[in-house]
Steps between C-alpha positions, in 0.01 A plus 500: 500500500234647725450872453366703791258767376509753783250777545554850373731643235773251579262220407416662167869551424568138600243371254623728222862396558410132505302530178781693331744225591264228379439681173873550447569126511530328159177312438231453238295809423187345646674453835577871528148625448366678808223247559752214496750675726246616755321166500825324594572761765155481658493120500824505699351739752161333551523179701262259663674561831419872483140424402479261796574793732179667380310174554630486856368853553158412356483191722582712806228746404241224467607338827459829685163578338263208535684257276414650159549796268154509344352817349346726760699355790788646703723233346437639153552858612835410655598311185403802291708731718800264494505494120425871456771608745763281335417649160493860624842460658627365168390819327187383319192714456254308716121534495249331729214438258165456682260221405163390639391159621194359676556516873150386600160446344159435656158460341245681716175383334396293197552659157227625268457425130168614354401553138320833475446528121346417261317300766556415864660190646670437834788254504558299818821578689726206587300285258484676163810707578758571772709798594836473327745558786671729572249723326499863610162631619279665242142553386457562130210481253611491138462326167679167460744456211639161399875473446617259225260225609499148357131405489397231474811368679738263325521136622824574686614822672622742235353839589748788510235750610672796666847349473634772271464875518386485138191306615373829640528693174160663464413453866305798635648635821250502785331176398517171688737256330352153439797263473512124447725265697765344278868444438673787682521610861198670658734776619590580139134537403432723800800721431414544133140588584619759748728658241212512252291711739247238608273607787460140618585145397293184458712196419291192423595134474594382152222249437655156444398207724654563840543870418145629538438588867588806702720453806706714739826626351787698649783608274678655798605801294377856464476571128217749452311739726155384385244247631515152346313171523531148362178362346390166364487438125123537484515856633777607263340331199166665578643850541705465182186413302295804610575817299545799728486295820555724801576374851556625847818354646576556868779365720507585871853435620784649697829494312818618667804554282853484634802672351836344431796614292709380213864604528616651169868589460646659190855568387599867485666445163368350180258590222159565663328415172650150500429336835614151599272382780592224746250370756437254782216487749593595854201363692451151643185304568359526852600141580873562514800726440524431126876468476504311172164648390607763444783608723731329251401716204495811718848432638648426158375816330575713808861384501519558124379857549742568784800372308422692181438829677795676333461353152470772229201327343371606159140401572303594808471194728198482728482241779155414637424316822130420474244506780199266526600255228374214713146639506463557127805673344355822640826694524612444143147516361417834658842636404454413132140626504622831636749560218406721209536362149818706459644364824426143394667561166820602676532158667700298249480172689413344834704231680322302774664290771257313723651204689861447388633274780252211528652211698422240229565751223489502124628789290182608321497790255171661400408375155500825309461344155257223602741241362370256760149535360334478840237716665520870426619640167836667443572823683496837323769555233836513675415230753674234290818709497489533879471124534791455259725737694428322827556165331838620372617550858415142599645367175831679558527324835397166361185497712173352383175694491138440404207720406209599720167638387376856544211367711409838649596408857763767550566869447591476132126460429399869505799594283425236238135610499600846374753372245825542693744212428589296805715213620668363806608201706292266718627200699162340568228503765247226583551322167671161492851453365514257208758223446635698204548803723671287762747385234560862399510676836539233767262494794212258537244406236143453619539767768388863489757760404414672828329280758454806723326711236253737673562333836650596834813297420603739220778627723871572462559122496277461194738630234756336276822705504620359168184620327514835677864556402453400136180697458641809670776493238250443219293796620807722523606396150165575337444828685846630411469404134160663458612804699745574218339342195137432412553485125378139490158605631262614223 
């Protein structure tokens, strides 16, 4: 039986009446718990066909606005407004959360790196060091302080210099951070140095064969409002060995930041100290409309939100449609960075849905307990329970599923980094489907899950409706269950 949840008081009464009838039916106690009842109700309401209507709208927006929905473009703004307006009309509290991204960057003249104490030495720009794009302009003279350096370097890359905020314990604000290349993203090192109060940043190559020279680098992301350069190993090793070394670091550049917006929608009801957060990135790459990546996740969680608008949830549910994921997880990263410790503590868990309708799909669940033993470690405590709840949905339907690593390529990354448990569904991108996955899910082994990943052909014809329908139901099931019961999450 399909139940029409109409707007207004009648809709609330309709839900209450339906639930009362369901609860009155003889059944096992577990089947009458609110999370079970509302999960069944929401799964009935959320369909792939309804989600497809949102995908059609996103395709029309891209078609009318240069063929994409990338951050900073009219296509993204129209996508943002489409989602925000739908959620406002459904009665959610909607916030347009501003974030910054690099709109343009130009280097006006060569950088300067000169040692001024205890003696003088001029390093040669574009030979000994290069500007680390997109470095903001700046001219600073300060003492250099090494950050968790591994000197001499190990035979293979192992340095974690600057990868953790704890690496900056004891760092003196106002100094220039001397950081070694290593095993984590440059953007992470830059961000952590900025948080620690560094006045400038020198990242130097790690020191193994093939990792000694300076060269031009562009991380494409704005992470700290301080000048930064990338130096060869010899420069970094020399500065690290000189007690009290002081340098002048100057970058002459023009950096223009653009502003985009996350769309954050929150239920009116529910415990504000126990927030269930559900996210998908709204932007596409510039090459195409991004209907699978990630119109599919956007459409599925949007439809879930619209259909549960009258649910008397016990926990606050917060839906996030992230901006600028495709240029460095900027929307989710800046959102998490902007939360106070108390606000982070209120988020009980985060569910991420990035690509859920890949044409050559596999049902992949983020490996919260690291049972696959590949790549990144297990997620924060609670992540295993999220994976188990999602797996239960597929198991009840007799559908196969496999694990997928928390590889840091989507918006769960910033949440995991601050200890918030996470999980979600992924149907595959440029990776190649295996014969075992073909046996489990159908499709074609030896072919990418999405042959149009990050391309112009990621259009409305590039989705698998079976995957979209199943995953929309799985999303509805997990959101409803956590909206009423998070007792499984530590």
